[in-house]
MDAnalysis code that builds the backbone (N, CA, C; Angstrom):
import MDAnalysis as mda
import numpy as np

u = mda.Universe.empty(351, n_residues=117, atom_resindex=np.repeat(np.arange(117), 3), trajectory=True)
u.add_TopologyAttr("name", ["N", "CA", "C"] * 117)
u.add_TopologyAttr("resid", np.arange(1, 118))
u.add_TopologyAttr("resname", ["MET", "LYS", "ALA", "GLN", "ASP", "PHE", "VAL", "ALA", "ALA", "VAL", "MET", "GLN", "ILE", "ALA", "ARG", "ASP", "ARG", "PRO", "SER", "TYR", "ARG", "ILE", "GLY", "GLY", "SER", "GLY", "LYS", "ASP", "GLY", "THR", "CYS", "ASP", "CYS", "VAL", "GLY", "LEU", "ILE", "MET", "GLY", "ALA", "VAL", "ASN", "ARG", "LEU", "GLU", "ARG", "VAL", "ALA", "TYR", "PRO", "LEU", "HIS", "SER", "SER", "ASN", "TYR", "PHE", "ALA", "ARG", "ARG", "GLU", "MET", "ALA", "THR", "LEU", "GLU", "ALA", "ALA", "GLU", "ASP", "ALA", "ASP", "LEU", "THR", "PRO", "GLY", "MET", "LEU", "VAL", "TYR", "LYS", "ALA", "ARG", "GLN", "ASP", "THR", "GLY", "GLN", "LEU", "ASN", "GLU", "ARG", "TYR", "LYS", "LYS", "GLY", "GLY", "SER", "VAL", "ASP", "ASN", "GLY", "ASP", "TYR", "ARG", "ASP", "PHE", "TYR", "HIS", "VAL", "GLY", "ILE", "VAL", "CYS", "GLY", "VAL", "SER"])
u.atoms.positions = np.array([
    [13.438, -9.702, -2.198],
    [12.780, -9.529, -3.065],
    [13.261, -7.994, -4.478],
    [12.645, -8.307, -4.905],
    [13.090, -7.600, -6.069],
    [12.211, -6.437, -6.806],
    [12.620, -5.530, -7.043],
    [11.676, -4.057, -7.481],
    [10.624, -4.952, -8.742],
    [11.873, -5.291, -9.310],
    [10.993, -5.593, -10.525],
    [10.271, -6.733, -10.523],
    [10.236, -8.240, -9.506],
    [9.831, -9.317, -9.517],
    [8.415, -8.747, -8.975],
    [8.096, -7.953, -7.843],
    [7.343, -7.180, -7.340],
    [6.754, -6.344, -8.516],
    [7.331, -5.168, -9.592],
    [6.069, -5.453, -10.508],
    [4.885, -6.119, -11.537],
    [6.237, -7.002, -11.778],
    [4.929, -7.723, -12.446],
    [4.538, -8.671, -12.151],
    [4.956, -8.715, -10.099],
    [3.259, -9.019, -9.957],
    [2.669, -8.565, -10.074],
    [2.769, -6.850, -9.832],
    [1.420, -5.871, -9.718],
    [0.518, -6.345, -10.944],
    [1.744, -5.901, -12.270],
    [0.765, -6.189, -12.901],
    [0.580, -7.045, -13.212],
    [0.242, -8.656, -13.195],
    [-0.249, -9.675, -13.481],
    [-1.643, -9.472, -12.875],
    [-2.055, -9.209, -11.588],
    [-2.674, -8.990, -10.921],
    [-4.186, -8.013, -11.644],
    [-2.901, -6.833, -12.418],
    [-3.848, -5.932, -12.886],
    [-4.338, -6.121, -13.783],
    [-3.570, -6.839, -14.978],
    [-3.787, -8.525, -15.901],
    [-5.318, -8.746, -16.156],
    [-5.654, -9.506, -14.503],
    [-7.145, -9.559, -14.019],
    [-8.129, -8.999, -14.203],
    [-7.901, -7.877, -14.374],
    [-8.403, -6.392, -14.108],
    [-9.743, -6.377, -12.955],
    [-8.862, -6.857, -11.797],
    [-10.051, -6.970, -11.346],
    [-10.808, -6.216, -9.999],
    [-12.634, -6.510, -9.984],
    [-13.161, -5.129, -9.605],
    [-12.862, -4.377, -8.203],
    [-13.081, -3.675, -7.975],
    [-12.675, -2.664, -6.381],
    [-14.355, -3.396, -5.638],
    [-12.971, -4.483, -4.214],
    [-13.333, -4.292, -3.268],
    [-12.762, -4.268, -2.124],
    [-13.170, -2.860, -0.641],
    [-12.400, -2.555, -0.173],
    [-12.285, -3.783, 0.887],
    [-10.710, -3.933, 0.948],
    [-10.567, -6.215, 1.557],
    [-10.137, -6.783, -0.119],
    [-9.856, -6.095, -0.940],
    [-9.423, -7.217, -2.007],
    [-8.272, -7.623, -2.468],
    [-7.939, -8.880, -2.014],
    [-6.966, -7.814, -2.311],
    [-5.853, -9.560, -4.068],
    [-6.804, -9.400, -4.563],
    [-6.776, -10.066, -6.074],
    [-6.728, -11.395, -6.917],
    [-7.425, -12.055, -5.250],
    [-7.279, -13.574, -4.875],
    [-8.595, -14.212, -5.746],
    [-9.375, -13.298, -6.137],
    [-10.630, -13.789, -6.086],
    [-11.263, -12.892, -6.658],
    [-10.162, -11.994, -8.172],
    [-11.227, -11.301, -8.803],
    [-11.604, -9.599, -8.477],
    [-11.110, -9.100, -6.751],
    [-11.356, -8.625, -6.409],
    [-9.934, -7.726, -5.636],
    [-10.503, -6.319, -5.664],
    [-9.048, -5.670, -5.313],
    [-9.055, -4.259, -4.925],
    [-7.939, -3.971, -3.470],
    [-8.646, -2.430, -3.338],
    [-6.369, -1.741, -3.070],
    [-6.759, -1.192, -3.431],
    [-5.205, -0.416, -3.444],
    [-4.382, -1.239, -2.303],
    [-4.385, -1.060, -1.194],
    [-3.376, -2.166, -0.415],
    [-3.388, -3.342, -0.582],
    [-4.664, -3.314, -0.925],
    [-4.728, -5.487, -1.500],
    [-3.869, -5.562, -2.927],
    [-3.597, -4.706, -3.741],
    [-2.451, -5.222, -4.609],
    [-1.252, -5.195, -4.332],
    [-0.761, -4.834, -3.214],
    [0.433, -4.486, -3.022],
    [0.407, -5.947, -1.970],
    [-0.309, -6.189, -1.379],
    [-0.487, -7.355, -0.525],
    [-0.285, -8.749, -0.991],
    [-1.318, -8.299, -2.470],
    [-1.951, -9.639, -3.342],
    [-0.638, -10.285, -4.120],
    [1.107, -9.166, -5.027],
    [2.040, -8.744, -5.621],
    [3.339, -9.695, -4.578],
    [2.886, -8.992, -3.318],
    [3.729, -9.826, -2.734],
    [3.757, -11.065, -1.627],
    [2.525, -11.273, -1.573],
    [1.639, -12.623, -0.933],
    [2.538, -14.349, -1.922],
    [1.961, -12.723, -3.316],
    [2.400, -14.178, -4.748],
    [3.993, -14.005, -4.853],
    [4.016, -13.383, -4.352],
    [6.435, -13.811, -4.304],
    [6.668, -13.901, -2.883],
    [6.355, -13.779, -1.682],
    [7.122, -14.330, -0.837],
    [5.515, -15.089, 0.070],
    [4.133, -14.753, -0.199],
    [3.335, -15.973, 0.995],
    [3.968, -14.691, 2.192],
    [4.313, -13.685, 2.376],
    [3.577, -13.205, 3.216],
    [2.473, -12.666, 4.063],
    [1.966, -12.842, 5.134],
    [0.808, -12.592, 5.643],
    [0.910, -11.407, 6.887],
    [-0.609, -10.182, 6.261],
    [-0.169, -9.246, 7.537],
    [-0.978, -9.294, 8.356],
    [-0.854, -8.703, 9.129],
    [-2.140, -7.902, 10.460],
    [-3.093, -7.574, 10.486],
    [-3.333, -6.534, 9.660],
    [-3.996, -5.674, 9.453],
    [-3.658, -4.743, 7.561],
    [-5.535, -4.680, 6.810],
    [-5.478, -4.931, 6.030],
    [-5.877, -2.906, 5.262],
    [-4.842, -2.467, 5.669],
    [-5.151, -0.255, 5.194],
    [-3.695, -0.741, 5.392],
    [-3.962, 1.095, 4.175],
    [-3.158, 2.148, 3.673],
    [-2.034, 2.214, 4.638],
    [-3.082, 2.891, 6.122],
    [-2.030, 3.458, 7.221],
    [-1.529, 2.959, 8.037],
    [-2.063, 1.040, 7.973],
    [-1.277, 0.363, 8.282],
    [0.400, 0.241, 8.061],
    [0.050, -0.263, 6.025],
    [1.224, -0.592, 5.449],
    [2.577, 1.272, 5.506],
    [2.057, 2.431, 5.658],
    [3.069, 3.195, 6.202],
    [3.452, 3.890, 6.805],
    [2.613, 2.488, 8.123],
    [2.988, 3.340, 9.451],
    [4.217, 1.411, 10.269],
    [4.097, 0.282, 9.369],
    [4.521, -0.940, 9.788],
    [5.248, -1.352, 8.372],
    [5.785, -1.028, 7.526],
    [5.690, -1.896, 6.483],
    [6.737, -0.606, 5.930],
    [6.685, 0.694, 6.048],
    [7.890, 1.513, 4.960],
    [8.829, 1.216, 5.792],
    [10.421, 1.546, 5.238],
    [11.388, 1.494, 6.014],
    [11.559, 3.072, 6.492],
    [11.177, 4.390, 5.706],
    [11.325, 5.247, 5.403],
    [9.965, 6.260, 5.355],
    [10.085, 7.228, 4.777],
    [8.724, 8.059, 4.348],
    [8.986, 8.932, 3.933],
    [8.754, 9.669, 3.207],
    [9.418, 11.063, 2.352],
    [8.714, 11.790, 1.093],
    [8.430, 12.769, 1.104],
    [8.070, 12.949, -0.369],
    [9.015, 13.578, -1.589],
    [8.328, 12.947, -2.463],
    [9.140, 12.245, -3.461],
    [8.329, 13.317, -4.778],
    [9.452, 13.763, -5.698],
    [9.334, 14.051, -6.894],
    [9.498, 13.852, -8.025],
    [8.235, 14.803, -8.889],
    [8.495, 12.876, -10.185],
    [9.751, 12.308, -10.286],
    [10.189, 13.009, -10.725],
    [11.932, 12.873, -10.604],
    [12.770, 11.553, -10.188],
    [12.730, 11.371, -9.021],
    [12.940, 10.831, -7.892],
    [12.314, 8.862, -8.203],
    [11.358, 8.962, -8.281],
    [9.948, 7.878, -8.877],
    [11.193, 6.681, -9.229],
    [11.348, 6.063, -8.872],
    [11.734, 4.548, -9.437],
    [10.633, 3.040, -9.056],
    [10.662, 2.059, -10.616],
    [9.200, 1.329, -10.937],
    [9.532, 0.246, -8.989],
    [8.090, -0.292, -9.018],
    [7.909, -0.378, -7.621],
    [8.631, 0.196, -5.790],
    [8.606, 1.355, -6.188],
    [7.757, 2.530, -5.151],
    [6.847, 1.914, -4.949],
    [6.199, 2.589, -3.248],
    [4.642, 3.073, -2.832],
    [4.996, 4.712, -3.160],
    [3.870, 4.600, -3.248],
    [3.652, 6.259, -3.141],
    [1.983, 6.247, -2.794],
    [2.358, 7.211, -1.482],
    [0.417, 7.161, -1.000],
    [-0.171, 8.886, -0.564],
    [-1.121, 8.217, -0.851],
    [-1.797, 10.229, -0.670],
    [-2.038, 10.635, 0.517],
    [-2.071, 11.189, 1.612],
    [-1.853, 11.338, 3.670],
    [-3.129, 13.029, 3.382],
    [-3.926, 13.116, 4.311],
    [-4.116, 14.018, 5.004],
    [-3.976, 14.341, 6.058],
    [-3.634, 15.336, 6.629],
    [-3.448, 16.445, 7.821],
    [-5.452, 16.038, 9.050],
    [-5.798, 16.075, 8.500],
    [-7.207, 16.068, 8.625],
    [-7.570, 14.419, 9.645],
    [-7.641, 14.247, 10.480],
    [-7.515, 12.115, 10.643],
    [-8.700, 12.020, 11.590],
    [-9.977, 13.468, 10.583],
    [-11.248, 12.750, 11.204],
    [-11.374, 11.063, 10.775],
    [-11.718, 11.607, 10.364],
    [-11.908, 9.835, 9.085],
    [-10.790, 8.350, 9.915],
    [-9.807, 8.531, 10.562],
    [-8.556, 7.887, 10.583],
    [-8.796, 7.052, 11.863],
    [-8.751, 5.685, 11.764],
    [-9.213, 4.959, 12.643],
    [-8.417, 5.252, 13.829],
    [-9.190, 5.022, 15.062],
    [-8.742, 5.861, 16.286],
    [-6.988, 4.830, 16.407],
    [-6.852, 3.235, 16.251],
    [-5.578, 2.284, 16.264],
    [-4.356, 3.423, 15.776],
    [-4.559, 4.414, 14.613],
    [-3.299, 5.251, 14.160],
    [-3.359, 6.740, 15.074],
    [-4.051, 6.575, 16.037],
    [-4.336, 7.446, 16.211],
    [-3.451, 7.838, 17.820],
    [-3.122, 8.686, 18.326],
    [-2.473, 8.747, 20.181],
    [-2.813, 7.663, 21.033],
    [-2.361, 7.140, 21.505],
    [-1.965, 6.160, 22.059],
    [-3.654, 5.033, 21.384],
    [-3.145, 4.812, 19.834],
    [-3.352, 3.757, 19.461],
    [-2.931, 3.338, 19.709],
    [-2.824, 1.246, 19.151],
    [-2.566, 0.451, 19.416],
    [-1.550, -0.221, 18.043],
    [-1.762, 1.421, 17.061],
    [-0.866, 1.148, 15.730],
    [0.167, 2.290, 15.682],
    [-0.504, 3.418, 17.016],
    [0.583, 4.559, 17.134],
    [1.854, 4.795, 16.791],
    [2.336, 5.998, 16.271],
    [3.660, 5.557, 16.009],
    [4.416, 6.923, 15.950],
    [3.178, 7.704, 16.629],
    [3.679, 9.138, 16.562],
    [3.840, 10.033, 14.685],
    [3.106, 9.301, 14.041],
    [2.222, 10.367, 12.449],
    [1.455, 9.865, 12.398],
    [0.054, 11.598, 12.301],
    [-1.596, 11.369, 12.645],
    [-1.395, 11.438, 11.582],
    [-0.600, 11.533, 9.771],
    [-1.232, 11.676, 8.856],
    [-1.897, 10.239, 8.481],
    [-3.208, 11.092, 7.934],
    [-4.204, 9.846, 7.329],
    [-3.846, 9.527, 5.878],
    [-3.477, 8.103, 5.471],
    [-2.177, 7.388, 4.474],
    [-3.538, 6.965, 4.214],
    [-4.537, 8.221, 3.219],
    [-6.592, 6.966, 2.807],
    [-5.661, 6.420, 0.934],
    [-4.822, 6.453, 0.788],
    [-4.269, 5.427, -0.716],
    [-3.038, 5.484, -1.304],
    [-2.591, 4.648, -1.854],
    [-1.817, 3.513, -2.015],
    [-1.391, 3.651, -3.260],
    [-0.257, 4.243, -4.018],
    [-0.189, 3.375, -4.973],
    [1.520, 2.315, -5.373],
    [1.442, 1.977, -6.852],
    [2.984, 1.481, -6.948],
    [3.453, 2.000, -8.305],
    [4.326, 2.597, -8.137],
    [5.051, 3.129, -9.813],
    [5.924, 1.533, -10.640],
    [5.000, 2.027, -11.102],
    [5.225, 0.671, -12.025],
    [5.920, 1.454, -13.130],
    [6.545, 1.954, -13.832],
    [6.971, 3.060, -15.074],
    [7.101, 4.428, -14.584],
    [8.631, 4.936, -15.357],
    [8.746, 6.027, -15.042],
    [8.770, 6.978, -16.354],
    [8.708, 7.896, -17.325],
    [9.161, 8.000, -18.483],
    [8.951, 9.454, -18.733],
])
């Protein structure tokens, strides 16, 4: 998938102005942060994901996770907000959980870089 096609699919969902709903992916007029990514990828590749979660995406769908400075951002990149406090982190991501990958940050929000200037 090309980054420009992904960004175009994201913008197509955004133009529909979906209302916020946890679990929404732009199909029914609702969307959340990771749902916007899932919906755009689904429109391009018809991929089904096992979990609707920014924590899942950070752990299982990213080739790498690294800190990015503003100058490093390019359209199509995903940018996560993360916290060290795991008080709200689902047990499946904690040590010994079903999606434990050794990274115990809580990736509580994700966005898509659609343009830089």
